[in-house]
N, C-alpha and C positions, 0 to 999 in steps of 0.2 A: 327855218333851214338855210333860207337863201343867203342869208349873211354870212354862213359858214360856208356853204358852197362858194362863194364869191372870194372868199379869202383862200380856201385850198385851192381853188381854179389857178389862183394867181403863183402856187408855188410852184418851184422848177422841181417836178417829180422824177425828171431823171437824174437829177443829181441825189434824190433822196433814195432812189433805187438804188444806186451806184455805193451810198454809203452804208445801206443797209447789207448790200452784197459784200462788200469790204468789210465793215466793222462791227455788224448786228445791230445796227443803230441808225438812227437819224433824227435830228430836231427841226420842231417846227416852232419858229420865233412868235411870239403874241399870237397864239390860237385863239386865246381868249381876254377879255378886258378884264382891268383891275375891278371893275364893278361887278362883272360877271364871276370873277375868282372869291369875291367878298359874300355875292349871293348863294354861290354854291357850299361856302365852308359854314355859312349862317344854319344851313339846311343840319348839320351834322345833330344838333340838340331837337330835332324835329322826330320824333320816335315813329311817329304814323308813316314816314316818307320809306322807313328802310323793313326789308324781312327778316333781316338777323343780324347780330353784332359780334364780332370775334375779338376777344381779348389775348393778343398774341402770347401772355406770360402764361397761359394755362396750357397752350399747345406747343410752348416753347418754340415759337416761331419768331420771337424778337420781345422787344418792350414797347408798347402800343397798343392801338385798337383801329380795327376798320368794320363798315357798315355797308351790307350789301341793299341796294335800292331795291324797294317792293314795286311791281308792276301797279300803275303804270309809272314808267320813268319820268324825272321833271322833264317839261318840254326842253330846257336846254341841252339836258344829257341825252336826250333820244335823239337831237338833231344833230347833235356833234357826232355818235356813234353811225346815224345812217350816212352823214354828208360825207367822214372820212373812209367808210368802208369800199364803196366803189373805186378809190384810188389807190386803195390796198391790194385791192382783190387779184390785179392783173401781177405783181408784183408776188403775190403767193401762188400764183397759178404757175409762175417761173420756175419758182423753188419746189414746187411740187413734182412738176418735169423733170427737174434738174435731179431731184432724188430718186427718181426714178417710180415714182407711185403714180396711180391711175386716178382718173376723174378729174374733175376741175370745180373751182369755186365760183358759185354765181355771181354776175355784177353786181346783183344787189343784196341790200343788207336783209330784206324781208326774207327772200328766195332762201339765204344760206340759213335763217332761224327757223324754216319751216324743216331743212335737214335736221337741226339739234331738235326738234320736236319729236318728229318721227323717232329718234335716237332716245326719248324718253327725257330729254335737258330741256325745260322749261322755265326754269327758274332764273330770272336776270341776272348778271353778273357784273354790271358796271357798279363801282363802291367808290367810297369815301374813307378817306385813312388820316389818322390823327397820330400826332407822336409829341411828345412832351419833352422836357430836357432829358437825357438819358436814354432816349428810346432809339429803336432800330429795329430792321426787318432783316431776318435773316434771308440767305440767298435762297431760292425756290421756282418753281414754275407754277403758273395758273393753269392748271388742266381740271376740269371738272367730268369727264365722260369720254367715250369715244369718239366723240367729234369735237374737232379743235381747229381755231383758226392760228396760222404760224406767227400772225404779227398781232399787237397790241398797243395802246398808248398808255400814256400817265401824262397828267398836266399838273403841273406844280401850281398851287392856289395861294400860297404864302409867299411874302419876299424873302429871299435871301440875303442874310447881313441884315435886315431888319428886324422881321420878326422871328427869325429864328439863325443859329449858327451851326454849322454842321450839317448832319442829312443830305448827303449826296447821294446820287443815284448811283448804283453799282453794278457792274456787269460782269460776269464770271462766262469764259468760254473754254470748253473742254475739248480739245483736239485729240483724234487717235495718235498714240505712241507719240504724243507731244506734252510738254508742261502746260498747264492752265495757263490762260492770259486774263488779267482783271483789268476792268475799267472803269472809271471814275467820270460821270457826266454832272456837271454844276449846270443848274436850271436857273432861270429867271421865273417871276412871277408870269404867268399867264402864258408859259411855253410849255412846249410838250415834247416828248422823247416818246418815237414808235420804235419798237424794239423786236426780236424774233422771242416767243412764247416760249418753243423749247427746243427746237430743231433749225438750222437753216443749211443750205448747200454752200461749200467753198469750192473752188474751182483749183484741182491738181493738177500735175502733169499726166495723170491717167483719167483725167476727167473730174466729175465733182465727187466730194466726199461731204459727210455731214459731221458737224459740228454740235454739241451739245449746248446751251446757251441757261443761265439761271442768272435773276436778278434780284435787287434788295435795294436798302437803303442803310447808309452808314450812321453812327451814332449821332444823336443832336447834341451840342454843347450847350446849348440855351435856349429858352424861347419854345416857341409851337409852330408845329408844321402841318399843314393839310395838303393833300393833295386827292385828284381824281382819276380813277383807274377807268378805263374803257378796254371793255374784254368780250371780244364779238360773239365768240361763242356763249351758249347758256349753260346752267348746270343742270343737274339731276337732283 
């Protein structure tokens, strides 16, 4: 965990918070190394590491598949999840209060997971996703129960333009009484994007109002694309 803590502590979190407020996302360059990317990608075929596998075509989620890690999480995934959460909790609390909601998110991940457990959400949600040529992920939100953390993370494990082409990260923002706004984010290997899970506040002339966010992945043109998803709330 110390490695991630040092790397994350060096980031400009004020700029990241501003980007999240303005655009609904921020990027973290070189969050993990190419060797760590390869290590995580290689886990995909190790069946014992996962609690479930989802084939997107069967559920009309897209074309591709993903697997949720079983407990205990791999040390690399657990360390990343625990190290980044304290940096996101203050942003999440500002969002919560701006949207007129009660309560606060704890400053430590384990305390937040205790809240999930009390709500019956005990299944870990970090996952690996794999897409082949022609694969894509429909726009969606990752909500698994009444408890949800408003920010999540995706880290690209494959090399864009090397291992695959296409497969850009997509965000769609729905504002009240306005047309939807779409954004495309091109990530590099080891780079991560932090983004709104479902809703976020936007400052208007009469205070803050809520916008709804969904995310997905555009169609791959060739190759294979792996990514790591870090969702901070657990599932039922």
